[in-house]
N, C-alpha and C positions, 0 to 999 in steps of 0.2 A: 377175740372170742381166747384170753389170754387163761389159762389154768383148764379148760375144757378140752374135748376131744378134735374139736373144729381149729383146736390155734394153730396162725402159722406165722412166718418169721419172714420178711423181705432185709435185705440191708444193700447197699448202692457204693459202688466204686468209684468214683469220679474218677478220671483223664484227664490232664488238660496236654495239647500240647505244648505247653510255655513248659510248664514240668518232666513230662515225657525228656523235649529233646536236650529240659538241662542238664536231666541228670548222666543221661548218655553220652552227651558232647563233653561233660567234666570227666567219668568211666573213659572215651576215650582218649584224651587230653593228657590224662593219668598213665594211661596204659605208653603212651608217645614219649612221655617223660623215663615211666620205671619199666621193671621188670619186661618182660621180653614182648612186651610190643603185641598182645592181641583180648580183644575184648568176648566174655562169652553174655549170652542174653539167655537168664531165665524165661519163657515164655510158658504160657496153655491152650495156648491158642488152637490147639484140637478139641475142646472141653468147651472151653470163654471162649465163645467168638465173636463178642460186639472190644472190652476192653485190650484183649490182648491180642485180635486179630490187628488193632488201633495200634497197639506196642511195637508189634513188628514191621508196623508199617514203617512205625516212626524212625524204628533203629536200621532199617534197610534206604535209609535218606541222608541220616545221619552217618551212618557205615561208610557210604561213599566219598562224603567228604575227606575222608582219612584213609586210600589208598594204604599207605607204607603200612596201616594196622590192621592187622591179622583178627577177622570176627568170624564168628557162627553166631548160630540160635539152638540151646537146647531147651526140652518140657524139662520143667521143673521134677518132676519127679525119676526120670532118668538121669538129669543131673546131679537131684541128689543120690545114688545109686555109684553117679562119676568122682565126687566128693570122697566117696568111701574107698572104691575100687581102685580109681586114676588119679588121685587128688593132684597128684605134678602137671595133669594135663593141661590146669587151665592156669589162668594168669588174673586176668581182673574177669570180675561177673558183676554184671548190672542188672540188675533185677526192680521190680514196683518194691512197696513196703512186704506186704503180706509173706512174700516169699525171701526177701532179705532176712527175714526175723529167721524164715525155718533157717537158711544155710548158714547165717553166720555160728547160731546155736551148731549146727555141726562141724562144722570149721572147725571150732573152738574146741568141740570134745573129741576132732581129731588130731585136733596138735598136741591136747592131752588132757586139757581140764575148761571148763570156763574162765577159773579163775585165770585163766590167760592174756584172753582177746578183750584187745580196746577198743570204742566205739567213737567215733566223732561224727554229729553232727554239724552239717557244715555249711556257711553263708561264701562260694567262692570269691567271690567277689569283694569279701571284707566289708559293705556296708552293717552288716550288722552282726555282734555276738555269734560265735561258735561253740559247742559245747562236745567236755573231752570227758570219755565216759568208761568205767568197764562194761563192759557189752550186756553180763549178766543185768538182770534184773534183783529184787532183793532177798535176802534166803534168814532167814526167820531162823533156820534149827542154826543157822551159826551162829547167829547173835552172841552178845555174853560170850564167847569161850575162844577167843584171842587166836583162831587157827585161820580164818579166814586169804587166802591168795592174794598179795597184793599186787601182784604183777601188773593183773590189767589196768589199774590206777595207775601203776606206775607207768607204765606203756602209754598208758592217754596224753600222760602229761611231753611223753616224748613227741608225740603225733602235736600238739598244742604246740609244741615250741619251732617243730615243722611247719606248720602254720601261721605262728609268729611271723617265718622268714628269720627263723634261729634253728638251721640246718646242724650245725657243728654239734653245738649244746643238743640236739633232740636224737641225735646218732650220739655222741655221751653218754644221755639215761640209757638209752636205747639197751649199748654195748656191755653198759654197769648190769643191767636185767640176765642179759644174753651169758656175762661170763659167769654169775650165779647158777642161774641154772645148770649150766654142761658143767660149771666142778662139782656140780650135785652134792656138797656136804651140807647144807641150807635148803629145806623142801617143805610144802606142806601137807598137809596131811591129804588133799585132792593130787599131791604130785608123788604121795607115796610117802611120803620124810613125814616128820612127827615135830617142825618143825614152828615158830608162833609166828603170826603175822607178823608182828615188830623185830623178831630175828629177821625172818625173810625180807624186811624192811633196813634192819640196820646191815644188813649185808651188801643191798643193794648200794647202802650209802658209801661202805667201807670202799665198795669194787670201783664207788664212782672217784672217791677222794683218791683211791691210789689211782686209774687214769691221766685224773688232773695231776699227778704230782713227774708221772712221767712224761709226757705230754708238752 
């Protein structure tokens, strides 16, 4: 009945045990190796009473296998508020694709800009290639202006190096990014500056070379 007053739409989300358990196990393994050893699950089982109840059940099962890692569940709407009010209370957050899309953009904005946040589509087992890229999508309003922030893309390279077993090189790239941002002399418009994409990229390269000379 498309285009009529009787039009309706139904869209299904498929959650498998294999996929859900896999991403949660990765979250707990990551938390065990990094950070404060805490995992927060984003859910909405009070309203989505099949897929999200299933999600909660799997989370309880997986968390029981990691007694040394703190764990908690929080509804996605209140979790978004928590991202804004007390982001320091969070460490590793595991979420479905839809909720993850929402809170990663929110986290990037809180950090200062969508242009800062990297992302990785991982195959943890290494059997297939993984994809590393800036978290944001296309930005046609910035096309051909030379002012897009390249930090997210550069940071993605750091993540890729970590994944490929080169953590020292990954740390060097990230350290160069951090030093440029902390210095504050070169900043693209999204960070309140007037530098171009090329100028920010060249500043990071210069900082990376300086780190190499002093190491």
